[in-house]
Each structure stands twice: as C-alpha cells, then as structure tokens.
N, C-alpha and C positions, 0 to 999 in steps of 0.2 A: 023073814032073809038069815041070810048067815054075810055075818061082814067077814069080814077077812083082813088079817092080821097082816096089813104089809109091815106094821113096822118090826115082825118079829120075823116073816123073808126078810126084811132088808136087815139085818145085827146080824141073818147065816154068811151073807154073802162080803168076802170077804169086801177092804172099798182099798181099787189102791189109788193112788196119788199122782195123775198124769203129773214126768215129768214135766221142771221146770222151762218151759224154751226158753234160751234165750235174747236178751229182748232183741227188739234193735237197733236201743243206743251199742247194747253186748258188744253185737256183732258188726259196729263197726267200728266202736275200740277194738277188737283186735283186730281190722282192718290196717286200721290207719294204726295201729302197732308193730304191722306187720309195713307194713312203706315206708312209717318208719327208718327202721329197720333197715330195709333197704335201701331206704336211700339213707343214709344214714355209714352205714356202709360203703355206698358208691362214689361218695362223697370222702369215706374214709380212702380207697382205690385215691380217689384221682390225684388227693392232698398229698398220700405217700407217692402215687408219678411226681406229682409239680417241688415236696419236695428232692426229691432226687432229681430230678433236671435242678433244683437250684444248688442242688454239692455239687453235683455232676458243671454248671458253672461257674461255682465258685474255685470250682481244682481247679477249670481252665485259666481260669482268668488270674489265682495262685503261679499259674506257672506261667503267665507272662508275665507277671508282674519279676517273675526274678528272671526271665530270661531281660525286661528290658531293665532293672541290675540291673544284672550283665554284663548287655551295652553299654550302661553307661560310663561301667566301671572300665572298663577296656576301652570308651571313648576317652573319657582321664586318662587316665594310658599313656593313648596314643598321642590323647591332646602333651600332654605331658617329655615325654616323649617330641612330639613332634617343635616346641618349647625348645628344648637344651641341642637340639641339633641344629633351631636353628636360634639357638645361642652361643657353638661351637658356628656354627657360620661367621657368623658377631666377629667372633674373637678370630676367630682364620680370614676372616677379611681385615683385620684391624691389625692383625699383626703382617698382613702383607704389606696394608697401608706402611705399616713403621717399618719394613725391607724398600722399600718400594723407597721412600726418606730416606736415612742410613748411605742404599745407594746410591745416588739423587746426590749427599751431602758427601758422601768419598768419591765422588768416577771420575770428578776436576784431581783430586790428590794423585786419585790411578791412570791419570790418565798421563799428568807432571811424571812419574815415577815411574815408569815404563816405557816416556821418552828419555829419563835417565840414563833405563837400564842398553836402552837402543846404545842411548851414548857412547856409550860406556861398552857398551860394543862392540861399538862402530869403531873406539880411538884402539879395542884391545887388535883388535881385526889390522887396523893399520899400525901398529903395531909388528903381529906377527908376519906380518906381508915386507915388513920397513926388515928384519932378521931373520926373512928368508931373502930379500934382496943384498946380505947381505952376506949370508951367507954364499952366497951362487955367486959373490963376484969375489970375494977370497980363496 
C-alpha cells in the first residue's frame, strides 16, 4: 500500500489565517462609545442652549435692574423736588402769616391815619367853602 504524505501536500498550501473577528465585547464597546459620543454631543447642544437662555435671561435682568435704578434715581429726584416744593409752600405760608400779622398790627394805625386825613380834607373843604362864600359876598 502506498502512503500518501499528507504533510507534503499540506506544506504546499498557503496557510491563510482567518481575520480575527471582533469579539462581541469589542463591538459592544464601539457601539457604547458611539452612543456616548452622541449623548455627549446632544448634552453639549442642550447645555449650549441652556447657557444661551441663561445669558439672555441675565441680559434681560440686567436691563430691568438698570431701568429700576433709573426709576429709583428719578423717584429720588422727584421726591427731592416735591420736598423742595413743600418747603417753598411752607415758606410762602409763613410769609403770608407774617404779612397777615403785620396787617393786623398796622390796620388800626392805618384806620386812624385815614380818619385824620379825612378830617383834614373836610377841614380844607370847609376853608375852601368859606373862601368861596367870602368871595361871593364881596
């Protein structure tokens, strides 16, 4: 019987090693990395959106604070002006009461002077009438 050398035949054949198949854990890791990257990207977009919203809110609040400060300053100016006006009114009232007091004190004197003036004028009128009578009689 003849024996065939299978070793010789095998040596002529090229040995092709099969490509290593990625293990199930390697593909799972790749998928997990891709999902993490997608989630990170989505998280970054969401975070950017929230940061933009917060910046917008802060800008709006800053504008409101500035408006309130301006209103407060305006209110203080108006209050100061109102206080000055009240002070001016109070001063005018004091002046009026002083004038009324002075008029009250001087009124009797004025009445006396007016009555003296009237009597002097009447006395002059009487003298003029006497002169007229004398001139007519003469």
